[in-house]
N, CA, C and O atoms as a GROMACS GRO file, in nm:
protein
  432
    1MET      N    1   0.084  -0.107   0.003
    1MET     CA    2   0.007   0.007   0.002
    1MET      C    3   0.085   0.132   0.013
    1MET      O    4   0.160   0.154   0.108
    2ALA      N    5   0.070   0.204  -0.075
    2ALA     CA    6   0.146   0.333  -0.098
    2ALA      C    7   0.102   0.419  -0.023
    2ALA      O    8  -0.016   0.409   0.010
    3GLN      N    9   0.174   0.519   0.022
    3GLN     CA   10   0.112   0.641   0.119
    3GLN      C   11   0.187   0.777   0.032
    3GLN      O   12   0.302   0.787  -0.009
    4ASN      N   13   0.082   0.864   0.026
    4ASN     CA   14   0.114   1.009  -0.043
    4ASN      C   15   0.145   1.090   0.087
    4ASN      O   16   0.054   1.131   0.159
    5PHE      N   17   0.287   1.112   0.116
    5PHE     CA   18   0.312   1.211   0.207
    5PHE      C   19   0.338   1.363   0.158
    5PHE      O   20   0.400   1.385   0.053
    6ARG      N   21   0.288   1.464   0.237
    6ARG     CA   22   0.316   1.567   0.194
    6ARG      C   23   0.361   1.656   0.302
    6ARG      O   24   0.322   1.640   0.418
    7ARG      N   25   0.444   1.753   0.266
    7ARG     CA   26   0.483   1.863   0.377
    7ARG      C   27   0.418   2.013   0.331
    7ARG      O   28   0.382   2.044   0.218
    8PHE      N   29   0.413   2.096   0.454
    8PHE     CA   30   0.358   2.214   0.435
    8PHE      C   31   0.437   2.316   0.535
    8PHE      O   32   0.438   2.293   0.656
    9THR      N   33   0.496   2.418   0.486
    9THR     CA   34   0.561   2.515   0.550
    9THR      C   35   0.518   2.650   0.563
    9THR      O   36   0.420   2.680   0.496
   10SER      N   37   0.578   2.747   0.642
   10SER     CA   38   0.550   2.882   0.644
   10SER      C   39   0.675   2.934   0.726
   10SER      O   40   0.720   2.850   0.804
   11ASN      N   41   0.732   3.041   0.722
   11ASN     CA   42   0.810   3.119   0.782
   11ASN      C   43   0.789   3.251   0.833
   11ASN      O   44   0.705   3.316   0.772
   12ASN      N   45   0.831   3.294   0.906
   12ASN     CA   46   0.855   3.427   0.949
   12ASN      C   47   0.686   3.465   1.015
   12ASN      O   48   0.656   3.581   1.040
   13VAL      N   49   0.605   3.368   1.034
   13VAL     CA   50   0.485   3.387   1.096
   13VAL      C   51   0.481   3.489   1.221
   13VAL      O   52   0.563   3.486   1.313
   14GLY      N   53   0.387   3.568   1.211
   14GLY     CA   54   0.390   3.677   1.327
   14GLY      C   55   0.233   3.678   1.371
   14GLY      O   56   0.160   3.579   1.375
   15THR      N   57   0.194   3.826   1.406
   15THR     CA   58   0.072   3.855   1.457
   15THR      C   59  -0.041   3.832   1.405
   15THR      O   60  -0.145   3.837   1.470
   16GLY      N   61  -0.035   3.802   1.270
   16GLY     CA   62  -0.167   3.780   1.192
   16GLY      C   63  -0.192   3.616   1.183
   16GLY      O   64  -0.098   3.543   1.152
   17ALA      N   65  -0.306   3.568   1.208
   17ALA     CA   66  -0.314   3.416   1.169
   17ALA      C   67  -0.263   3.391   1.035
   17ALA      O   68  -0.285   3.467   0.941
   18THR      N   69  -0.179   3.259   1.022
   18THR     CA   70  -0.112   3.235   0.899
   18THR      C   71  -0.204   3.080   0.850
   18THR      O   72  -0.224   3.000   0.941
   19THR      N   73  -0.248   3.051   0.732
   19THR     CA   74  -0.297   2.952   0.699
   19THR      C   75  -0.201   2.862   0.650
   19THR      O   76  -0.167   2.885   0.534
   20VAL      N   77  -0.135   2.744   0.718
   20VAL     CA   78  -0.037   2.640   0.652
   20VAL      C   79  -0.108   2.578   0.589
   20VAL      O   80  -0.083   2.587   0.469
   21LEU      N   81  -0.195   2.513   0.614
   21LEU     CA   82  -0.263   2.393   0.510
   21LEU      C   83  -0.414   2.417   0.502
   21LEU      O   84  -0.474   2.450   0.604
   22THR      N   85  -0.475   2.403   0.391
   22THR     CA   86  -0.624   2.379   0.402
   22THR      C   87  -0.641   2.235   0.335
   22THR      O   88  -0.589   2.203   0.227
   23ALA      N   89  -0.713   2.161   0.405
   23ALA     CA   90  -0.713   2.011   0.350
   23ALA      C   91  -0.810   2.008   0.230
   23ALA      O   92  -0.899   2.093   0.228
   24ASN      N   93  -0.800   1.919   0.128
   24ASN     CA   94  -0.854   1.913   0.019
   24ASN      C   95  -0.941   1.770   0.004
   24ASN      O   96  -1.018   1.747  -0.090
   25SER      N   97  -0.914   1.677   0.121
   25SER     CA   98  -0.995   1.554   0.119
   25SER      C   99  -0.962   1.513   0.268
   25SER      O  100  -0.909   1.595   0.343
   26PHE      N  101  -0.994   1.380   0.312
   26PHE     CA  102  -0.968   1.350   0.435
   26PHE      C  103  -0.816   1.313   0.447
   26PHE      O  104  -0.769   1.223   0.378
   27ASP      N  105  -0.747   1.379   0.531
   27ASP     CA  106  -0.581   1.395   0.558
   27ASP      C  107  -0.592   1.361   0.683
   27ASP      O  108  -0.693   1.364   0.754
   28THR      N  109  -0.454   1.320   0.715
   28THR     CA  110  -0.399   1.294   0.852
   28THR      C  111  -0.272   1.366   0.889
   28THR      O  112  -0.161   1.322   0.858
   29ILE      N  113  -0.289   1.469   0.952
   29ILE     CA  114  -0.154   1.536   0.992
   29ILE      C  115  -0.081   1.458   1.089
   29ILE      O  116  -0.143   1.430   1.192
   30VAL      N  117   0.045   1.414   1.080
   30VAL     CA  118   0.132   1.301   1.156
   30VAL      C  119   0.247   1.409   1.237
   30VAL      O  120   0.323   1.362   1.322
   31GLY      N  121   0.251   1.533   1.206
   31GLY     CA  122   0.360   1.600   1.256
   31GLY      C  123   0.335   1.768   1.223
   31GLY      O  124   0.300   1.820   1.117
   32ILE      N  125   0.367   1.828   1.354
   32ILE     CA  126   0.348   1.974   1.318
   32ILE      C  127   0.476   2.039   1.432
   32ILE      O  128   0.485   2.000   1.548
   33SER      N  129   0.560   2.134   1.373
   33SER     CA  130   0.655   2.169   1.428
   33SER      C  131   0.664   2.311   1.426
   33SER      O  132   0.661   2.370   1.318
   34LEU      N  133   0.678   2.390   1.562
   34LEU     CA  134   0.675   2.544   1.537
   34LEU      C  135   0.787   2.580   1.614
   34LEU      O  136   0.798   2.545   1.732
   35ALA      N  137   0.888   2.662   1.543
   35ALA     CA  138   1.010   2.706   1.564
   35ALA      C  139   1.027   2.856   1.587
   35ALA      O  140   1.006   2.942   1.500
   36ASN      N  141   1.064   2.878   1.701
   36ASN     CA  142   1.096   3.018   1.759
   36ASN      C  143   1.238   3.060   1.681
   36ASN      O  144   1.341   2.998   1.706
   37VAL      N  145   1.236   3.153   1.598
   37VAL     CA  146   1.326   3.184   1.521
   37VAL      C  147   1.380   3.342   1.588
   37VAL      O  148   1.460   3.405   1.520
   38THR      N  149   1.340   3.393   1.704
   38THR     CA  150   1.412   3.499   1.737
   38THR      C  151   1.487   3.494   1.872
   38THR      O  152   1.489   3.383   1.925
   39THR      N  153   1.550   3.599   1.940
   39THR     CA  154   1.630   3.578   2.039
   39THR      C  155   1.544   3.615   2.177
   39THR      O  156   1.597   3.642   2.284
   40ASN      N  157   1.411   3.610   2.156
   40ASN     CA  158   1.332   3.625   2.296
   40ASN      C  159   1.214   3.514   2.293
   40ASN      O  160   1.183   3.464   2.185
   41ALA      N  161   1.159   3.484   2.393
   41ALA     CA  162   1.085   3.390   2.415
   41ALA      C  163   0.955   3.431   2.354
   41ALA      O  164   0.940   3.552   2.367
   42ILE      N  165   0.830   3.359   2.277
   42ILE     CA  166   0.722   3.426   2.209
   42ILE      C  167   0.607   3.299   2.274
   42ILE      O  168   0.621   3.190   2.329
   43THR      N  169   0.512   3.368   2.242
   43THR     CA  170   0.391   3.259   2.280
   43THR      C  171   0.300   3.257   2.136
   43THR      O  172   0.272   3.353   2.065
   44ALA      N  173   0.260   3.102   2.114
   44ALA     CA  174   0.202   3.078   1.980
   44ALA      C  175   0.073   3.012   2.019
   44ALA      O  176   0.034   2.981   2.132
   45SER      N  177   0.012   2.996   1.898
   45SER     CA  178  -0.099   2.914   1.894
   45SER      C  179  -0.125   2.842   1.762
   45SER      O  180  -0.102   2.894   1.653
   46CYS      N  181  -0.174   2.717   1.777
   46CYS     CA  182  -0.198   2.657   1.654
   46CYS      C  183  -0.332   2.574   1.657
   46CYS      O  184  -0.352   2.487   1.742
   47TYR      N  185  -0.421   2.605   1.560
   47TYR     CA  186  -0.569   2.557   1.574
   47TYR      C  187  -0.577   2.536   1.432
   47TYR      O  188  -0.501   2.571   1.342
   48ILE      N  189  -0.715   2.453   1.432
   48ILE     CA  190  -0.793   2.398   1.294
   48ILE      C  191  -0.919   2.514   1.299
   48ILE      O  192  -0.967   2.554   1.405
   49ASN      N  193  -0.953   2.548   1.195
   49ASN     CA  194  -1.081   2.602   1.173
   49ASN      C  195  -1.157   2.514   1.095
   49ASN      O  196  -1.109   2.486   0.985
   50ASP      N  197  -1.273   2.459   1.128
   50ASP     CA  198  -1.344   2.380   1.056
   50ASP      C  199  -1.438   2.434   0.960
   50ASP      O  200  -1.510   2.356   0.895
   51GLY      N  201  -1.446   2.582   0.940
   51GLY     CA  202  -1.527   2.634   0.863
   51GLY      C  203  -1.623   2.732   0.941
   51GLY      O  204  -1.676   2.830   0.890
   52SER      N  205  -1.637   2.689   1.076
   52SER     CA  206  -1.717   2.750   1.163
   52SER      C  207  -1.650   2.798   1.306
   52SER      O  208  -1.673   2.904   1.364
   53ASN      N  209  -1.576   2.711   1.341
   53ASN     CA  210  -1.517   2.703   1.456
   53ASN      C  211  -1.361   2.703   1.462
   53ASN      O  212  -1.306   2.636   1.374
   54ASP      N  213  -1.277   2.772   1.557
   54ASP     CA  214  -1.149   2.758   1.591
   54ASP      C  215  -1.126   2.624   1.708
   54ASP      O  216  -1.179   2.616   1.818
   55ILE      N  217  -1.057   2.552   1.663
   55ILE     CA  218  -1.036   2.422   1.763
   55ILE      C  219  -0.900   2.428   1.797
   55ILE      O  220  -0.828   2.413   1.698
   56HIS      N  221  -0.845   2.444   1.893
   56HIS     CA  222  -0.686   2.483   1.943
   56HIS      C  223  -0.642   2.363   1.962
   56HIS      O  224  -0.704   2.286   2.034
   57LEU      N  225  -0.542   2.333   1.910
   57LEU     CA  226  -0.435   2.205   1.932
   57LEU      C  227  -0.352   2.254   2.039
   57LEU      O  228  -0.328   2.190   2.141
   58VAL      N  229  -0.315   2.359   2.015
   58VAL     CA  230  -0.221   2.436   2.162
   58VAL      C  231  -0.268   2.578   2.143
   58VAL      O  232  -0.283   2.622   2.029
   59LYS      N  233  -0.295   2.659   2.260
   59LYS     CA  234  -0.317   2.784   2.290
   59LYS      C  235  -0.225   2.848   2.356
   59LYS      O  236  -0.202   2.800   2.466
   60ASP      N  237  -0.152   2.957   2.322
   60ASP     CA  238  -0.083   3.065   2.411
   60ASP      C  239   0.039   2.980   2.459
   60ASP      O  240   0.066   3.010   2.575
   61VAL      N  241   0.111   2.896   2.413
   61VAL     CA  242   0.233   2.829   2.456
   61VAL      C  243   0.322   2.922   2.442
   61VAL      O  244   0.312   3.017   2.365
   62SER      N  245   0.439   2.894   2.536
   62SER     CA  246   0.567   2.976   2.544
   62SER      C  247   0.666   2.897   2.492
   62SER      O  248   0.701   2.790   2.542
   63ILE      N  249   0.723   2.958   2.368
   63ILE     CA  250   0.838   2.889   2.325
   63ILE      C  251   0.978   2.961   2.342
   63ILE      O  252   1.011   3.067   2.290
   64PRO      N  253   1.038   2.897   2.409
   64PRO     CA  254   1.198   2.976   2.434
   64PRO      C  255   1.255   3.010   2.301
   64PRO      O  256   1.218   2.961   2.195
   65SER      N  257   1.354   3.103   2.319
   65SER     CA  258   1.429   3.160   2.184
   65SER      C  259   1.518   3.023   2.147
   65SER      O  260   1.581   2.949   2.222
   66GLY      N  261   1.502   3.019   2.016
   66GLY     CA  262   1.592   2.924   1.930
   66GLY      C  263   1.530   2.775   1.972
   66GLY      O  264   1.603   2.679   1.949
   67SER      N  265   1.418   2.754   2.023
   67SER     CA  266   1.337   2.605   2.072
   67SER      C  267   1.237   2.606   1.948
   67SER      O  268   1.196   2.698   1.876
   68ALA      N  269   1.212   2.453   1.950
   68ALA     CA  270   1.097   2.430   1.881
   68ALA      C  271   0.997   2.353   1.964
   68ALA      O  272   1.038   2.287   2.059
   69LEU      N  273   0.871   2.356   1.934
   69LEU     CA  274   0.750   2.284   1.994
   69LEU      C  275   0.695   2.190   1.911
   69LEU      O  276   0.630   2.223   1.812
   70GLN      N  277   0.716   2.067   1.943
   70GLN     CA  278   0.627   1.940   1.860
   70GLN      C  279   0.490   1.956   1.920
   70GLN      O  280   0.469   1.943   2.041
   71VAL      N  281   0.388   1.988   1.820
   71VAL     CA  282   0.244   1.993   1.861
   71VAL      C  283   0.197   1.835   1.864
   71VAL      O  284   0.098   1.809   1.933
   72LEU      N  285   0.258   1.738   1.798
   72LEU     CA  286   0.202   1.611   1.789
   72LEU      C  287   0.307   1.556   1.863
   72LEU      O  288   0.415   1.612   1.841
   73ASP      N  289   0.310   1.451   1.956
   73ASP     CA  290   0.389   1.398   2.033
   73ASP      C  291   0.328   1.243   2.046
   73ASP      O  292   0.209   1.218   2.028
   74GLY      N  293   0.420   1.151   2.076
   74GLY     CA  294   0.398   1.031   2.109
   74GLY      C  295   0.308   0.942   2.018
   74GLY      O  296   0.234   0.853   2.061
   75GLY      N  297   0.325   0.978   1.882
   75GLY     CA  298   0.238   0.898   1.781
   75GLY      C  299   0.086   0.936   1.777
   75GLY      O  300   0.004   0.851   1.742
   76ALA      N  301   0.055   1.043   1.808
   76ALA     CA  302  -0.047   1.139   1.801
   76ALA      C  303  -0.086   1.174   1.676
   76ALA      O  304   0.007   1.205   1.602
   77LYS      N  305  -0.208   1.179   1.623
   77LYS     CA  306  -0.218   1.240   1.460
   77LYS      C  307  -0.356   1.299   1.465
   77LYS      O  308  -0.436   1.273   1.554
   78PHE      N  309  -0.373   1.362   1.387
   78PHE     CA  310  -0.521   1.441   1.366
   78PHE      C  311  -0.569   1.430   1.227
   78PHE      O  312  -0.500   1.462   1.129
   79VAL      N  313  -0.705   1.378   1.220
   79VAL     CA  314  -0.764   1.356   1.097
   79VAL      C  315  -0.850   1.486   1.070
   79VAL      O  316  -0.945   1.524   1.137
   80VAL      N  317  -0.792   1.552   0.946
   80VAL     CA  318  -0.898   1.673   0.873
   80VAL      C  319  -0.965   1.636   0.775
   80VAL      O  320  -0.927   1.534   0.717
   81GLN      N  321  -1.072   1.701   0.733
   81GLN     CA  322  -1.142   1.662   0.627
   81GLN      C  323  -1.145   1.803   0.533
   81GLN      O  324  -1.110   1.914   0.573
   82SER      N  325  -1.190   1.775   0.416
   82SER     CA  326  -1.177   1.894   0.296
   82SER      C  327  -1.243   2.011   0.368
   82SER      O  328  -1.340   2.000   0.443
   83GLY      N  329  -1.166   2.150   0.333
   83GLY     CA  330  -1.209   2.265   0.396
   83GLY      C  331  -1.143   2.309   0.516
   83GLY      O  332  -1.132   2.430   0.540
   84ASP      N  333  -1.089   2.202   0.608
   84ASP     CA  334  -1.032   2.226   0.743
   84ASP      C  335  -0.923   2.325   0.708
   84ASP      O  336  -0.857   2.306   0.606
   85ALA      N  337  -0.899   2.425   0.782
   85ALA     CA  338  -0.746   2.502   0.749
   85ALA      C  339  -0.688   2.499   0.896
   85ALA      O  340  -0.748   2.526   1.001
   86LEU      N  341  -0.545   2.457   0.877
   86LEU     CA  342  -0.454   2.437   0.995
   86LEU      C  343  -0.406   2.593   0.990
   86LEU      O  344  -0.364   2.643   0.886
   87LYS      N  345  -0.415   2.660   1.104
   87LYS     CA  346  -0.362   2.801   1.138
   87LYS      C  347  -0.252   2.816   1.242
   87LYS      O  348  -0.253   2.735   1.334
   88VAL      N  349  -0.167   2.898   1.239
   88VAL     CA  350  -0.066   2.938   1.328
   88VAL      C  351  -0.062   3.072   1.369
   88VAL      O  352  -0.106   3.149   1.284
   89ILE      N  353  -0.020   3.130   1.480
   89ILE     CA  354  -0.034   3.262   1.504
   89ILE      C  355   0.072   3.272   1.614
   89ILE      O  356   0.091   3.179   1.693
   90SER      N  357   0.147   3.394   1.618
   90SER     CA  358   0.241   3.422   1.727
   90SER      C  359   0.230   3.562   1.790
   90SER      O  360   0.178   3.654   1.727
   91ASP      N  361   0.267   3.575   1.889
   91ASP     CA  362   0.236   3.725   1.955
   91ASP      C  363   0.365   3.821   1.918
   91ASP      O  364   0.369   3.932   1.971
   92THR      N  365   0.474   3.779   1.827
   92THR     CA  366   0.552   3.855   1.786
   92THR      C  367   0.594   3.859   1.657
   92THR      O  368   0.633   3.750   1.614
   93ALA      N  369   0.597   3.960   1.575
   93ALA     CA  370   0.596   3.967   1.441
   93ALA      C  371   0.750   3.875   1.366
   93ALA      O  372   0.863   3.883   1.412
   94SER      N  373   0.720   3.818   1.279
   94SER     CA  374   0.808   3.752   1.217
   94SER      C  375   0.902   3.654   1.284
   94SER      O  376   1.023   3.647   1.264
   95SER      N  377   0.822   3.569   1.378
   95SER     CA  378   0.898   3.515   1.488
   95SER      C  379   0.878   3.346   1.479
   95SER      O  380   0.931   3.274   1.562
   96LEU      N  381   0.811   3.303   1.390
   96LEU     CA  382   0.781   3.160   1.401
   96LEU      C  383   0.780   3.080   1.254
   96LEU      O  384   0.711   3.126   1.162
   97ASP      N  385   0.867   2.949   1.234
   97ASP     CA  386   0.842   2.898   1.119
   97ASP      C  387   0.777   2.758   1.171
   97ASP      O  388   0.784   2.709   1.284
   98VAL      N  389   0.710   2.707   1.049
   98VAL     CA  390   0.597   2.610   1.079
   98VAL      C  391   0.647   2.509   0.993
   98VAL      O  392   0.698   2.541   0.885
   99TRP      N  393   0.637   2.365   1.035
   99TRP     CA  394   0.650   2.245   0.906
   99TRP      C  395   0.549   2.136   0.962
   99TRP      O  396   0.538   2.096   1.078
  100VAL      N  397   0.475   2.097   0.844
  100VAL     CA  398   0.352   2.030   0.902
  100VAL      C  399   0.370   1.909   0.804
  100VAL      O  400   0.386   1.934   0.685
  101SER      N  401   0.370   1.800   0.842
  101SER     CA  402   0.359   1.659   0.757
  101SER      C  403   0.237   1.603   0.779
  101SER      O  404   0.183   1.584   0.888
  102VAL      N  405   0.183   1.568   0.633
  102VAL     CA  406   0.063   1.497   0.625
  102VAL      C  407   0.068   1.376   0.540
  102VAL      O  408   0.145   1.364   0.446
  103VAL      N  409  -0.030   1.276   0.583
  103VAL     CA  410  -0.041   1.165   0.496
  103VAL      C  411  -0.172   1.198   0.411
  103VAL      O  412  -0.285   1.175   0.454
  104ASP      N  413  -0.144   1.254   0.282
  104ASP     CA  414  -0.256   1.260   0.196
  104ASP      C  415  -0.346   1.188   0.130
  104ASP      O  416  -0.454   1.236   0.096
  105ALA      N  417  -0.317   1.088   0.111
  105ALA     CA  418  -0.398   0.979   0.067
  105ALA      C  419  -0.319   0.829   0.090
  105ALA      O  420  -0.197   0.815   0.100
  106ILE      N  421  -0.413   0.728   0.096
  106ILE     CA  422  -0.354   0.611   0.094
  106ILE      C  423  -0.430   0.515  -0.013
  106ILE      O  424  -0.550   0.488  -0.018
  107SER      N  425  -0.327   0.470  -0.097
  107SER     CA  426  -0.397   0.403  -0.220
  107SER      C  427  -0.351   0.259  -0.217
  107SER      O  428  -0.245   0.242  -0.157
  108THR      N  429  -0.402   0.163  -0.262
  108THR     CA  430  -0.362   0.017  -0.285
  108THR      C  431  -0.299  -0.021  -0.424
  108THR      O  432  -0.265  -0.137  -0.446
   0.00000   0.00000   0.00000
């Protein structure tokens, strides 16, 4: 069975919510990394908008200077469906680099 892995990135995310991924089918998010690229601690949030609601995966989490937060840990995964949007935001301008790994489809 082949798996279609995809990656989505965004760098220098700041104080405006940035959409990193918009699902186009049923997809599985298998990794989210939020990296602080500044010299000071920042506060960041990561959430999924399902078209009506913001569902936070992490909210107002502190990330020390030069550190990264792995939002998914211990084998956790998130299933998203078409139209769901993964968004990130920071309390500091141009402070956050984001990497998202996704299984886009599974075929036989």
